[in-house]
C-alpha beads as a LAMMPS data file, in Angstrom:
LAMMPS data file: protein, C-alpha beads

443 atoms
442 bonds

1 atom types
1 bond types

-500.0 500.0 xlo xhi
-500.0 500.0 ylo yhi
-500.0 500.0 zlo zhi

Masses

1 110.0

Atoms # bond

1 1 1 -11.819 6.727 5.013
2 1 1 -14.369 9.541 4.404
3 1 1 -12.111 12.141 6.195
4 1 1 -9.663 11.616 3.550
5 1 1 -12.174 12.410 1.092
6 1 1 -12.795 16.013 2.793
7 1 1 -9.127 16.573 3.097
8 1 1 -7.695 15.468 -0.238
9 1 1 -4.691 16.112 -2.015
10 1 1 -5.782 19.702 -3.236
11 1 1 -5.157 20.856 0.150
12 1 1 -3.269 24.401 0.484
13 1 1 0.467 24.267 -0.506
14 1 1 2.772 23.835 2.471
15 1 1 5.977 23.721 0.663
16 1 1 8.775 21.283 0.920
17 1 1 11.348 20.426 3.959
18 1 1 14.380 22.680 3.459
19 1 1 17.690 21.166 2.795
20 1 1 19.112 19.442 5.963
21 1 1 21.806 22.077 6.507
22 1 1 19.192 24.657 6.696
23 1 1 17.176 22.402 8.802
24 1 1 19.539 22.131 11.286
25 1 1 20.528 25.675 11.555
26 1 1 16.742 26.702 11.681
27 1 1 16.594 24.408 14.701
28 1 1 19.643 25.599 16.281
29 1 1 17.509 28.211 18.372
30 1 1 14.941 25.533 19.299
31 1 1 14.563 22.756 21.871
32 1 1 15.264 20.317 19.177
33 1 1 18.720 19.521 17.987
34 1 1 19.216 17.146 15.070
35 1 1 22.446 16.526 16.388
36 1 1 21.492 15.241 19.850
37 1 1 22.275 11.747 19.327
38 1 1 25.464 12.120 17.210
39 1 1 27.649 9.175 17.224
40 1 1 24.972 6.821 18.054
41 1 1 23.792 3.798 15.851
42 1 1 20.430 2.745 14.975
43 1 1 19.249 -0.614 13.249
44 1 1 16.360 -0.451 10.503
45 1 1 14.056 -2.958 9.086
46 1 1 12.390 -2.506 6.159
47 1 1 10.174 -4.123 3.302
48 1 1 12.026 -4.501 -0.015
49 1 1 10.010 -2.381 -2.307
50 1 1 10.281 0.887 -4.231
51 1 1 9.749 2.861 -1.260
52 1 1 12.538 1.369 0.560
53 1 1 14.890 1.416 -2.360
54 1 1 14.374 5.333 -2.729
55 1 1 15.273 5.711 1.040
56 1 1 18.331 3.758 0.573
57 1 1 19.297 6.188 -2.210
58 1 1 19.197 8.939 0.253
59 1 1 20.266 7.312 3.840
60 1 1 23.235 9.440 3.506
61 1 1 21.468 12.624 4.141
62 1 1 20.097 11.308 7.311
63 1 1 23.819 10.283 8.810
64 1 1 24.970 13.884 7.718
65 1 1 22.257 15.415 9.218
66 1 1 22.160 13.606 12.589
67 1 1 25.559 12.371 12.982
68 1 1 23.748 8.927 13.552
69 1 1 25.303 5.629 11.990
70 1 1 22.667 3.723 10.283
71 1 1 22.340 0.120 9.661
72 1 1 19.690 -0.876 7.436
73 1 1 18.176 -3.789 5.622
74 1 1 15.609 -4.657 2.951
75 1 1 13.812 -8.134 2.930
76 1 1 10.871 -9.095 0.783
77 1 1 7.627 -8.844 2.193
78 1 1 6.727 -12.452 3.322
79 1 1 10.034 -13.173 4.737
80 1 1 9.914 -9.574 6.538
81 1 1 6.872 -10.576 8.192
82 1 1 7.864 -14.163 9.669
83 1 1 11.415 -12.254 10.780
84 1 1 10.051 -9.547 12.776
85 1 1 7.502 -11.683 14.266
86 1 1 9.741 -14.102 15.486
87 1 1 12.192 -11.455 16.702
88 1 1 9.762 -9.540 18.549
89 1 1 8.431 -12.698 19.936
90 1 1 12.095 -13.613 21.145
91 1 1 12.090 -10.397 23.068
92 1 1 15.428 -9.219 21.639
93 1 1 14.905 -7.908 18.124
94 1 1 17.847 -6.952 16.178
95 1 1 16.334 -3.773 15.041
96 1 1 15.162 -0.452 16.427
97 1 1 12.512 0.872 13.752
98 1 1 10.610 -1.597 12.030
99 1 1 8.160 -1.329 8.874
100 1 1 4.943 -2.783 9.308
101 1 1 2.004 -3.728 6.822
102 1 1 -0.811 -2.056 8.928
103 1 1 -3.415 -3.862 6.787
104 1 1 -1.659 -7.355 7.910
105 1 1 -0.059 -6.890 11.155
106 1 1 -1.627 -4.039 13.049
107 1 1 -3.736 -6.190 15.527
108 1 1 -0.872 -8.481 16.068
109 1 1 1.684 -5.700 16.803
110 1 1 -0.923 -3.802 18.986
111 1 1 -2.170 -6.592 20.986
112 1 1 1.315 -7.627 21.870
113 1 1 2.466 -4.010 22.438
114 1 1 5.652 -4.566 20.560
115 1 1 6.134 -0.893 19.453
116 1 1 6.304 2.095 21.450
117 1 1 3.314 4.463 21.814
118 1 1 4.758 7.334 20.071
119 1 1 2.192 10.173 21.431
120 1 1 4.528 11.165 24.407
121 1 1 7.606 11.607 22.269
122 1 1 5.685 13.505 19.645
123 1 1 4.625 15.705 22.529
124 1 1 8.238 16.422 23.803
125 1 1 9.455 19.365 21.901
126 1 1 13.336 18.451 22.620
127 1 1 12.484 15.345 20.613
128 1 1 10.194 16.113 17.833
129 1 1 11.105 18.593 15.084
130 1 1 8.585 21.248 14.276
131 1 1 8.799 20.005 10.769
132 1 1 7.236 16.885 11.500
133 1 1 3.883 18.696 11.367
134 1 1 1.583 15.787 12.099
135 1 1 -1.345 17.855 10.767
136 1 1 -0.101 17.277 7.516
137 1 1 -0.640 13.513 7.539
138 1 1 -4.157 12.365 6.027
139 1 1 -6.374 11.769 8.997
140 1 1 -7.413 8.048 7.574
141 1 1 -3.836 7.222 7.588
142 1 1 -3.249 8.330 11.072
143 1 1 -6.458 6.586 11.727
144 1 1 -4.875 3.283 10.596
145 1 1 -1.803 3.905 12.605
146 1 1 -3.634 4.160 15.713
147 1 1 -4.864 1.029 17.829
148 1 1 -8.188 0.445 19.274
149 1 1 -6.907 1.571 22.705
150 1 1 -5.869 4.982 21.130
151 1 1 -1.923 4.090 21.102
152 1 1 -0.310 5.573 18.289
153 1 1 2.587 2.924 17.808
154 1 1 3.458 3.728 14.297
155 1 1 3.197 6.509 11.964
156 1 1 2.061 6.227 8.572
157 1 1 4.686 5.719 5.717
158 1 1 2.775 5.056 2.467
159 1 1 -0.836 4.807 1.475
160 1 1 -1.188 1.959 -1.446
161 1 1 -4.196 2.847 -3.542
162 1 1 -5.072 0.355 -6.479
163 1 1 -5.275 1.931 -9.851
164 1 1 -5.904 0.595 -13.399
165 1 1 -2.962 0.569 -15.458
166 1 1 -3.502 0.324 -19.441
167 1 1 -1.312 -0.141 -22.274
168 1 1 -2.170 2.988 -24.540
169 1 1 -0.943 1.239 -27.894
170 1 1 -2.887 -1.949 -27.390
171 1 1 -6.206 0.076 -26.772
172 1 1 -5.223 2.452 -29.783
173 1 1 -4.836 -0.471 -31.987
174 1 1 -8.354 -2.051 -31.359
175 1 1 -10.083 1.373 -30.750
176 1 1 -10.732 0.262 -27.470
177 1 1 -11.998 3.242 -24.776
178 1 1 -10.739 3.167 -21.112
179 1 1 -13.279 1.425 -19.204
180 1 1 -15.237 3.001 -16.209
181 1 1 -17.187 0.116 -14.935
182 1 1 -16.252 -3.459 -14.229
183 1 1 -18.582 -4.685 -17.323
184 1 1 -16.712 -2.361 -19.506
185 1 1 -13.300 -3.655 -18.474
186 1 1 -14.301 -7.137 -19.516
187 1 1 -15.682 -6.436 -22.620
188 1 1 -12.433 -4.467 -23.385
189 1 1 -10.005 -7.093 -22.277
190 1 1 -11.971 -9.596 -24.058
191 1 1 -11.367 -7.417 -27.391
192 1 1 -7.780 -7.321 -26.563
193 1 1 -7.113 -10.872 -25.860
194 1 1 -5.494 -12.721 -28.803
195 1 1 -3.828 -15.775 -27.530
196 1 1 -2.179 -16.395 -31.067
197 1 1 -0.049 -13.414 -30.353
198 1 1 0.372 -14.201 -26.658
199 1 1 -1.531 -10.969 -26.266
200 1 1 -3.866 -10.799 -23.029
201 1 1 -6.691 -8.260 -22.270
202 1 1 -5.847 -8.393 -18.423
203 1 1 -3.312 -9.906 -15.837
204 1 1 -3.864 -9.756 -12.028
205 1 1 -2.790 -11.443 -8.928
206 1 1 -3.954 -15.272 -9.020
207 1 1 -1.879 -16.653 -6.448
208 1 1 -3.620 -17.708 -3.525
209 1 1 -3.641 -15.059 -0.441
210 1 1 -2.029 -12.237 -2.932
211 1 1 -5.553 -12.614 -4.862
212 1 1 -7.904 -11.555 -2.195
213 1 1 -7.019 -7.991 -2.740
214 1 1 -8.141 -8.238 -6.472
215 1 1 -11.230 -9.874 -5.581
216 1 1 -12.110 -7.140 -2.726
217 1 1 -11.461 -4.357 -5.438
218 1 1 -14.420 -5.798 -6.926
219 1 1 -16.451 -6.244 -3.886
220 1 1 -15.857 -2.596 -3.070
221 1 1 -17.932 -1.509 -6.146
222 1 1 -21.200 -3.537 -4.514
223 1 1 -23.669 -2.321 -2.185
224 1 1 -21.962 -4.312 0.342
225 1 1 -18.196 -3.350 0.149
226 1 1 -17.200 -4.742 3.491
227 1 1 -16.085 -8.467 4.518
228 1 1 -16.969 -8.029 7.873
229 1 1 -20.146 -6.793 9.245
230 1 1 -21.285 -4.319 11.984
231 1 1 -21.344 -7.202 14.618
232 1 1 -17.855 -8.607 13.144
233 1 1 -19.354 -11.385 11.481
234 1 1 -17.847 -12.754 8.208
235 1 1 -19.930 -11.977 5.037
236 1 1 -17.934 -13.549 2.126
237 1 1 -20.806 -15.676 0.740
238 1 1 -23.290 -13.274 0.082
239 1 1 -24.552 -12.459 -3.561
240 1 1 -22.265 -9.503 -3.681
241 1 1 -19.359 -11.517 -2.744
242 1 1 -20.398 -13.923 -5.202
243 1 1 -20.613 -11.513 -7.854
244 1 1 -17.396 -10.036 -7.303
245 1 1 -15.766 -13.614 -7.319
246 1 1 -17.338 -14.084 -10.754
247 1 1 -16.232 -10.725 -11.986
248 1 1 -12.670 -12.138 -10.900
249 1 1 -13.124 -15.537 -12.604
250 1 1 -14.205 -14.419 -15.866
251 1 1 -11.303 -11.802 -16.105
252 1 1 -8.766 -14.156 -14.979
253 1 1 -9.784 -17.250 -16.823
254 1 1 -10.956 -15.744 -20.243
255 1 1 -8.644 -12.731 -20.518
256 1 1 -5.520 -13.483 -18.502
257 1 1 -2.172 -15.399 -19.233
258 1 1 -1.767 -19.321 -18.959
259 1 1 -0.493 -19.951 -15.391
260 1 1 -2.024 -16.985 -13.793
261 1 1 -2.823 -18.791 -10.865
262 1 1 0.656 -18.591 -9.925
263 1 1 1.072 -14.841 -10.347
264 1 1 1.870 -12.270 -7.651
265 1 1 2.289 -8.955 -8.338
266 1 1 5.829 -9.521 -9.511
267 1 1 4.594 -11.864 -12.134
268 1 1 2.113 -9.359 -13.053
269 1 1 4.487 -6.449 -13.449
270 1 1 6.834 -8.546 -15.807
271 1 1 3.939 -9.533 -18.008
272 1 1 2.668 -5.953 -18.246
273 1 1 6.098 -4.350 -18.682
274 1 1 6.734 -7.001 -21.660
275 1 1 3.615 -5.260 -23.314
276 1 1 1.767 -8.627 -23.031
277 1 1 -1.249 -7.209 -21.332
278 1 1 -3.809 -4.685 -21.798
279 1 1 -4.780 -3.769 -18.374
280 1 1 -3.608 -4.348 -14.948
281 1 1 -5.328 -3.548 -11.466
282 1 1 -2.821 -3.353 -8.578
283 1 1 -0.890 -0.752 -6.597
284 1 1 0.410 2.617 -7.338
285 1 1 3.737 1.784 -6.300
286 1 1 4.832 -0.356 -9.434
287 1 1 4.666 2.783 -11.773
288 1 1 7.937 3.587 -11.584
289 1 1 9.582 0.266 -12.934
290 1 1 6.772 0.239 -15.753
291 1 1 7.861 3.907 -16.821
292 1 1 11.462 2.947 -16.877
293 1 1 12.724 2.464 -20.691
294 1 1 15.706 0.445 -19.610
295 1 1 13.311 -2.142 -18.329
296 1 1 9.956 -1.635 -19.736
297 1 1 8.652 -1.996 -23.084
298 1 1 5.723 0.153 -22.030
299 1 1 7.470 3.072 -20.930
300 1 1 5.971 6.118 -22.313
301 1 1 2.774 4.189 -23.373
302 1 1 1.451 3.660 -19.938
303 1 1 -2.179 4.996 -19.108
304 1 1 -3.373 5.565 -15.804
305 1 1 -7.144 5.346 -14.709
306 1 1 -9.147 5.019 -11.264
307 1 1 -10.252 1.623 -10.682
308 1 1 -13.828 0.856 -12.705
309 1 1 -17.013 1.319 -10.949
310 1 1 -19.100 -1.817 -9.655
311 1 1 -22.968 -1.928 -9.885
312 1 1 -23.184 0.509 -6.583
313 1 1 -20.028 2.044 -6.015
314 1 1 -16.615 3.247 -7.208
315 1 1 -13.713 2.609 -4.679
316 1 1 -10.162 2.136 -4.545
317 1 1 -8.664 -0.560 -2.330
318 1 1 -6.526 1.120 0.155
319 1 1 -3.592 -0.382 2.222
320 1 1 -1.086 1.085 4.508
321 1 1 2.336 0.846 6.003
322 1 1 3.881 2.537 8.855
323 1 1 7.108 2.864 10.906
324 1 1 7.262 1.819 14.566
325 1 1 10.106 1.672 17.208
326 1 1 10.533 -1.514 19.060
327 1 1 9.551 -1.300 22.587
328 1 1 12.597 -3.374 23.442
329 1 1 14.987 -0.738 21.810
330 1 1 17.532 0.637 23.753
331 1 1 18.043 3.169 21.273
332 1 1 14.491 4.915 20.962
333 1 1 16.077 8.500 20.594
334 1 1 18.035 7.763 17.434
335 1 1 15.124 5.410 16.225
336 1 1 12.470 8.086 16.519
337 1 1 14.889 10.507 14.769
338 1 1 14.951 8.137 11.666
339 1 1 11.277 8.108 11.428
340 1 1 10.990 11.740 11.507
341 1 1 13.700 12.019 8.661
342 1 1 11.802 9.203 6.417
343 1 1 8.614 11.020 7.054
344 1 1 9.769 14.412 6.280
345 1 1 8.073 16.771 3.371
346 1 1 11.071 16.166 1.208
347 1 1 11.172 12.420 1.523
348 1 1 7.620 11.967 0.928
349 1 1 7.293 14.518 -2.223
350 1 1 10.506 12.230 -3.578
351 1 1 7.969 9.248 -3.213
352 1 1 5.323 10.804 -5.135
353 1 1 7.391 12.494 -7.819
354 1 1 9.507 9.310 -8.595
355 1 1 6.549 7.101 -8.575
356 1 1 7.721 4.906 -5.756
357 1 1 4.705 5.065 -4.047
358 1 1 1.541 7.508 -2.603
359 1 1 2.763 9.795 0.452
360 1 1 0.546 9.794 3.677
361 1 1 1.431 13.584 4.065
362 1 1 -1.099 15.762 2.040
363 1 1 1.205 18.477 0.916
364 1 1 3.228 16.708 -1.668
365 1 1 -0.032 16.490 -3.881
366 1 1 -0.734 20.340 -3.974
367 1 1 3.293 21.040 -4.897
368 1 1 2.692 22.006 -8.339
369 1 1 6.209 22.604 -8.814
370 1 1 7.223 19.043 -7.600
371 1 1 4.604 17.531 -10.101
372 1 1 5.660 19.818 -13.102
373 1 1 9.159 18.712 -12.590
374 1 1 8.448 15.040 -12.219
375 1 1 8.996 12.531 -15.173
376 1 1 5.673 11.134 -14.770
377 1 1 2.659 12.266 -16.894
378 1 1 0.012 14.414 -15.201
379 1 1 -2.513 11.670 -15.608
380 1 1 -0.602 9.738 -12.856
381 1 1 -1.160 12.264 -10.294
382 1 1 -4.572 13.007 -10.981
383 1 1 -5.529 9.175 -10.745
384 1 1 -3.802 9.180 -7.691
385 1 1 -5.553 12.001 -6.193
386 1 1 -8.852 10.788 -7.318
387 1 1 -8.008 7.429 -5.875
388 1 1 -7.350 8.872 -2.440
389 1 1 -10.825 10.662 -2.649
390 1 1 -12.603 7.162 -3.085
391 1 1 -10.228 4.865 -1.049
392 1 1 -11.683 2.388 1.385
393 1 1 -9.793 -0.546 2.968
394 1 1 -9.013 -3.586 0.885
395 1 1 -8.855 -6.173 3.759
396 1 1 -10.765 -6.349 6.980
397 1 1 -9.104 -5.103 10.311
398 1 1 -8.920 -8.659 12.088
399 1 1 -6.137 -10.479 13.860
400 1 1 -6.023 -13.568 11.530
401 1 1 -5.541 -11.617 8.334
402 1 1 -3.075 -14.051 6.974
403 1 1 -5.214 -17.000 7.662
404 1 1 -8.347 -15.054 6.326
405 1 1 -6.316 -14.163 2.797
406 1 1 -5.136 -17.969 2.641
407 1 1 -8.611 -19.374 3.166
408 1 1 -10.489 -17.028 0.660
409 1 1 -7.445 -17.084 -1.398
410 1 1 -7.797 -20.760 -1.869
411 1 1 -11.498 -20.667 -3.086
412 1 1 -10.525 -17.817 -5.652
413 1 1 -7.718 -19.922 -6.846
414 1 1 -9.879 -22.867 -7.236
415 1 1 -12.528 -20.745 -9.194
416 1 1 -9.582 -20.296 -11.811
417 1 1 -9.652 -24.017 -12.360
418 1 1 -13.297 -23.804 -13.212
419 1 1 -14.875 -24.417 -9.870
420 1 1 -17.970 -23.015 -8.990
421 1 1 -17.709 -19.455 -7.231
422 1 1 -20.692 -19.662 -4.894
423 1 1 -19.756 -22.965 -3.693
424 1 1 -16.165 -22.087 -3.199
425 1 1 -16.959 -19.044 -1.174
426 1 1 -19.603 -20.788 0.956
427 1 1 -17.005 -23.499 1.743
428 1 1 -14.198 -20.738 2.718
429 1 1 -16.356 -18.651 4.685
430 1 1 -17.721 -21.635 6.475
431 1 1 -13.933 -22.489 7.213
432 1 1 -13.153 -19.268 8.255
433 1 1 -15.959 -18.235 10.541
434 1 1 -14.987 -20.073 13.540
435 1 1 -11.435 -18.860 13.284
436 1 1 -12.654 -15.110 13.241
437 1 1 -15.042 -15.594 16.046
438 1 1 -12.250 -16.999 18.365
439 1 1 -9.843 -14.379 17.395
440 1 1 -12.533 -11.777 18.114
441 1 1 -13.008 -13.499 21.816
442 1 1 -9.385 -13.051 22.572
443 1 1 -9.126 -9.544 20.859

Bonds

1 1 1 2
2 1 2 3
3 1 3 4
4 1 4 5
5 1 5 6
6 1 6 7
7 1 7 8
8 1 8 9
9 1 9 10
10 1 10 11
11 1 11 12
12 1 12 13
13 1 13 14
14 1 14 15
15 1 15 16
16 1 16 17
17 1 17 18
18 1 18 19
19 1 19 20
20 1 20 21
21 1 21 22
22 1 22 23
23 1 23 24
24 1 24 25
25 1 25 26
26 1 26 27
27 1 27 28
28 1 28 29
29 1 29 30
30 1 30 31
31 1 31 32
32 1 32 33
33 1 33 34
34 1 34 35
35 1 35 36
36 1 36 37
37 1 37 38
38 1 38 39
39 1 39 40
40 1 40 41
41 1 41 42
42 1 42 43
43 1 43 44
44 1 44 45
45 1 45 46
46 1 46 47
47 1 47 48
48 1 48 49
49 1 49 50
50 1 50 51
51 1 51 52
52 1 52 53
53 1 53 54
54 1 54 55
55 1 55 56
56 1 56 57
57 1 57 58
58 1 58 59
59 1 59 60
60 1 60 61
61 1 61 62
62 1 62 63
63 1 63 64
64 1 64 65
65 1 65 66
66 1 66 67
67 1 67 68
68 1 68 69
69 1 69 70
70 1 70 71
71 1 71 72
72 1 72 73
73 1 73 74
74 1 74 75
75 1 75 76
76 1 76 77
77 1 77 78
78 1 78 79
79 1 79 80
80 1 80 81
81 1 81 82
82 1 82 83
83 1 83 84
84 1 84 85
85 1 85 86
86 1 86 87
87 1 87 88
88 1 88 89
89 1 89 90
90 1 90 91
91 1 91 92
92 1 92 93
93 1 93 94
94 1 94 95
95 1 95 96
96 1 96 97
97 1 97 98
98 1 98 99
99 1 99 100
100 1 100 101
101 1 101 102
102 1 102 103
103 1 103 104
104 1 104 105
105 1 105 106
106 1 106 107
107 1 107 108
108 1 108 109
109 1 109 110
110 1 110 111
111 1 111 112
112 1 112 113
113 1 113 114
114 1 114 115
115 1 115 116
116 1 116 117
117 1 117 118
118 1 118 119
119 1 119 120
120 1 120 121
121 1 121 122
122 1 122 123
123 1 123 124
124 1 124 125
125 1 125 126
126 1 126 127
127 1 127 128
128 1 128 129
129 1 129 130
130 1 130 131
131 1 131 132
132 1 132 133
133 1 133 134
134 1 134 135
135 1 135 136
136 1 136 137
137 1 137 138
138 1 138 139
139 1 139 140
140 1 140 141
141 1 141 142
142 1 142 143
143 1 143 144
144 1 144 145
145 1 145 146
146 1 146 147
147 1 147 148
148 1 148 149
149 1 149 150
150 1 150 151
151 1 151 152
152 1 152 153
153 1 153 154
154 1 154 155
155 1 155 156
156 1 156 157
157 1 157 158
158 1 158 159
159 1 159 160
160 1 160 161
161 1 161 162
162 1 162 163
163 1 163 164
164 1 164 165
165 1 165 166
166 1 166 167
167 1 167 168
168 1 168 169
169 1 169 170
170 1 170 171
171 1 171 172
172 1 172 173
173 1 173 174
174 1 174 175
175 1 175 176
176 1 176 177
177 1 177 178
178 1 178 179
179 1 179 180
180 1 180 181
181 1 181 182
182 1 182 183
183 1 183 184
184 1 184 185
185 1 185 186
186 1 186 187
187 1 187 188
188 1 188 189
189 1 189 190
190 1 190 191
191 1 191 192
192 1 192 193
193 1 193 194
194 1 194 195
195 1 195 196
196 1 196 197
197 1 197 198
198 1 198 199
199 1 199 200
200 1 200 201
201 1 201 202
202 1 202 203
203 1 203 204
204 1 204 205
205 1 205 206
206 1 206 207
207 1 207 208
208 1 208 209
209 1 209 210
210 1 210 211
211 1 211 212
212 1 212 213
213 1 213 214
214 1 214 215
215 1 215 216
216 1 216 217
217 1 217 218
218 1 218 219
219 1 219 220
220 1 220 221
221 1 221 222
222 1 222 223
223 1 223 224
224 1 224 225
225 1 225 226
226 1 226 227
227 1 227 228
228 1 228 229
229 1 229 230
230 1 230 231
231 1 231 232
232 1 232 233
233 1 233 234
234 1 234 235
235 1 235 236
236 1 236 237
237 1 237 238
238 1 238 239
239 1 239 240
240 1 240 241
241 1 241 242
242 1 242 243
243 1 243 244
244 1 244 245
245 1 245 246
246 1 246 247
247 1 247 248
248 1 248 249
249 1 249 250
250 1 250 251
251 1 251 252
252 1 252 253
253 1 253 254
254 1 254 255
255 1 255 256
256 1 256 257
257 1 257 258
258 1 258 259
259 1 259 260
260 1 260 261
261 1 261 262
262 1 262 263
263 1 263 264
264 1 264 265
265 1 265 266
266 1 266 267
267 1 267 268
268 1 268 269
269 1 269 270
270 1 270 271
271 1 271 272
272 1 272 273
273 1 273 274
274 1 274 275
275 1 275 276
276 1 276 277
277 1 277 278
278 1 278 279
279 1 279 280
280 1 280 281
281 1 281 282
282 1 282 283
283 1 283 284
284 1 284 285
285 1 285 286
286 1 286 287
287 1 287 288
288 1 288 289
289 1 289 290
290 1 290 291
291 1 291 292
292 1 292 293
293 1 293 294
294 1 294 295
295 1 295 296
296 1 296 297
297 1 297 298
298 1 298 299
299 1 299 300
300 1 300 301
301 1 301 302
302 1 302 303
303 1 303 304
304 1 304 305
305 1 305 306
306 1 306 307
307 1 307 308
308 1 308 309
309 1 309 310
310 1 310 311
311 1 311 312
312 1 312 313
313 1 313 314
314 1 314 315
315 1 315 316
316 1 316 317
317 1 317 318
318 1 318 319
319 1 319 320
320 1 320 321
321 1 321 322
322 1 322 323
323 1 323 324
324 1 324 325
325 1 325 326
326 1 326 327
327 1 327 328
328 1 328 329
329 1 329 330
330 1 330 331
331 1 331 332
332 1 332 333
333 1 333 334
334 1 334 335
335 1 335 336
336 1 336 337
337 1 337 338
338 1 338 339
339 1 339 340
340 1 340 341
341 1 341 342
342 1 342 343
343 1 343 344
344 1 344 345
345 1 345 346
346 1 346 347
347 1 347 348
348 1 348 349
349 1 349 350
350 1 350 351
351 1 351 352
352 1 352 353
353 1 353 354
354 1 354 355
355 1 355 356
356 1 356 357
357 1 357 358
358 1 358 359
359 1 359 360
360 1 360 361
361 1 361 362
362 1 362 363
363 1 363 364
364 1 364 365
365 1 365 366
366 1 366 367
367 1 367 368
368 1 368 369
369 1 369 370
370 1 370 371
371 1 371 372
372 1 372 373
373 1 373 374
374 1 374 375
375 1 375 376
376 1 376 377
377 1 377 378
378 1 378 379
379 1 379 380
380 1 380 381
381 1 381 382
382 1 382 383
383 1 383 384
384 1 384 385
385 1 385 386
386 1 386 387
387 1 387 388
388 1 388 389
389 1 389 390
390 1 390 391
391 1 391 392
392 1 392 393
393 1 393 394
394 1 394 395
395 1 395 396
396 1 396 397
397 1 397 398
398 1 398 399
399 1 399 400
400 1 400 401
401 1 401 402
402 1 402 403
403 1 403 404
404 1 404 405
405 1 405 406
406 1 406 407
407 1 407 408
408 1 408 409
409 1 409 410
410 1 410 411
411 1 411 412
412 1 412 413
413 1 413 414
414 1 414 415
415 1 415 416
416 1 416 417
417 1 417 418
418 1 418 419
419 1 419 420
420 1 420 421
421 1 421 422
422 1 422 423
423 1 423 424
424 1 424 425
425 1 425 426
426 1 426 427
427 1 427 428
428 1 428 429
429 1 429 430
430 1 430 431
431 1 431 432
432 1 432 433
433 1 433 434
434 1 434 435
435 1 435 436
436 1 436 437
437 1 437 438
438 1 438 439
439 1 439 440
440 1 440 441
441 1 441 442
442 1 442 443
């Protein structure tokens, strides 16, 4: 992630992609032709989230630009992962383009070679529009999309940086400052908590599996920062890991709503948009519904800040999704044209300015015109730019990442019932170590 630091959001302006008709004319004299696959069809499988919703709103542009007929679906994340794994394993997936959570499925997809290596097709001037501009993508996200053997089997769609959301009205009512450290966050959350009014200082993911990325946000603030050491061994029961678990436990037990053990991001979002929580640490992609006055009571009262610092570091947990082409697809050409359209500068800037997520391209962050025209406050963009600068992966890059999240997540969930953090993390670490060791032998 250090290379993202050196090439952050404030890179020289690259401008937005021209309107589709202009792009088509501009390429008329080149080897590339957007209409090359006119009349063909492409099937796309996306995860249901604000980014996909945004794309669905503009899919007509793709069909008009290319003449390709589009079939597309949005599926909730957990069901989507199960579906594509089953279909890939069958050898006859129903989709040509697949949306993959790289922080979960990268090694699974790469090891099975389910997706096409995009490097040859990118190098083909007759297949790749000049506007693709690979150099505009953050090097950290390209690295995330690259397999250990060098195959680039996806291109990065969005990066999800964890940030601190806060309710300005609740903080002002109690004269509470925006915290810059985790200790300050706990003190502020305790001050804001008033159970008699059903008002809570903090809300966060408590559900097993989903909760690990909140715990890892605390761990990133320690000297350790990582969950796997340089020898690929699990280190989730160390003093730093225990410290992170204790921060998680006290905030969630003392400052969060009842029933938080069952909260994933959607329950957290609902609680926060109802004005019942002062702080929430989660991904940037939830800003759009929070700022929607038709849905949210905190619209116009929402504050944004970088995740607080721990005792040694200040980092934003970083996750990434990508788009790949099924190796079994007979329609790789139309599939590649769809991916290029999704990742054009116009769509990536739309993602940023509508609050649907953080683009992997760098140019949108330097488009002052686009940012000024956005309905989002400038604080949102400055928080995002700073989060990119201090980003680190929020999950280890391992094959059994779901089992890892289940095992460590169970331990964290148990601490919300009062179980000892050190004992729970040791038990979970001992249980998962042989699973990791076995997976590394076969990797």
